[in-house]
N, C-alpha and C positions, 0 to 999 in steps of 0.2 A: 186234607194232605198237604205235607210242603215239600221241594226240592233242595236237594242238598249239591252243595257246589264241592268239585276236588279239596279245596282247599280246607273246607270245613271239615270231611273227611279225615283230610291228611293231619290236620292240627287234633283230631279225636283221636285218631291209632297212634300218631307218634308222641303228641303232647311236647313238642319243643320249643315252645311258644307259651309262656305260663297265662296271661290275660287270653289268648286264641284257643287256648287250649281249655282252659274254663269254661268260656262262653259255648265251644263245640260242646263240650260234656254236659255241661247244664241243658244244651238245646235235645241231643241224645237220651239224657235219662228222662227226659219228660215225653219221649216218643210211647207207644205202646200200643198195641194190638189195634186199638180204637183209632190212634193219633198216630199215622203211619207217614212216612217219610219216603219219596222215590228218587233212585239212584238210577241217572240215565246208565247208559250204556258205557256214553263217552266218560261219564265219571269214573266208572270202573277201570276202563284203560287207563285213562290221565293216572290214577291212583297206583297203578301197576308201575307205571313209566316212574311216577315220581318216588316213589319207596324204592325201586331198582336202583336211578341214576342218581336221585338229591340224597336219599338215605343211607345208598348202599348193603339194602335188605337182600338176602340170600332167597335164591330161588323157592325153597322149602318154606321161608319165613312169607312168602308175598303168597304161595298157594293157600298155606292157613289161613289168610288173611283174607284173601276173596273167598272160599268158603265160610269165614265167620259173617260176614257181610252178608250172604247168599242166606244162609239158615236161622241171620237173626230176625226175629219175627215184625219189629217195626219198619224195618227196609223193605220197601217193594223195588227190587232192581229191575230194571224194563229191558225186556227180552231175556228174559233169566235163563230161560232153556237155551241160549245162545251161549249165557257167560257159563250156565253148566259144563254144555260141552267142550267150550274154549277152554275153561278149566282142566277137563280130563286131558282134553290132547297136551293142554301146554305140560300137566305132569309126568308125560310120556316121551312130548318130544324135545326137540332142542329151539324151537324158533319162540318167537317173543307170542305174551298172550294177545294182543291186538291184533296176531296173523291169522291167530284162531278164529278170533272174533269176525275178522273180514271174511276168512274161507268158508265158515258155517253160515255167515248169515247170505253170503253169494250163495249157497247149495240151497238155502232154506226159499232163496227167490228163485231159483230155477235154471241156475248156472251148473254146470256139469264138471266145472271146475274154475279154479281161480289161476291166471298165468300171474307170475312172478319173477322178478331177477334174485329174489331171496334164498338161496342155496340149503341155507335151514328149513325154511318154509317149505321147500321144492321138495323136501324129504315127505312132505306128509302127503296121503294122497289128495286132499282138498286143492292141490298146487301142483301145476306145471310148472316147472323151467323154462323161461320164454328164452331160445336162442335165435 
């Protein structure tokens, strides 16, 4: 098993740099159920940020990308249960995907809620607005 960095995943998805996109595509196409690559949850969070901020992807497009990464057999996503739960909250809510990852991770680690100054995140039951 090998790991994938955010920039490789971005090049594979966006295909904006011909030589890097070709290398990323060749790497991913060599993967299979028996030769997988791990995607750290941090990479998934960075991917969302890069697609949104640097490439202007819509929320709907980002949701589709995350889901595709999560269902692709040759990718093993670290803490996939957190990523799936965060994706559901992200689809239904107004906060960032990273916020939901944090809130769900904290909940799974025993927190009753996560305090935040983020008013969008605080609309979700995972969070409490710190005043």
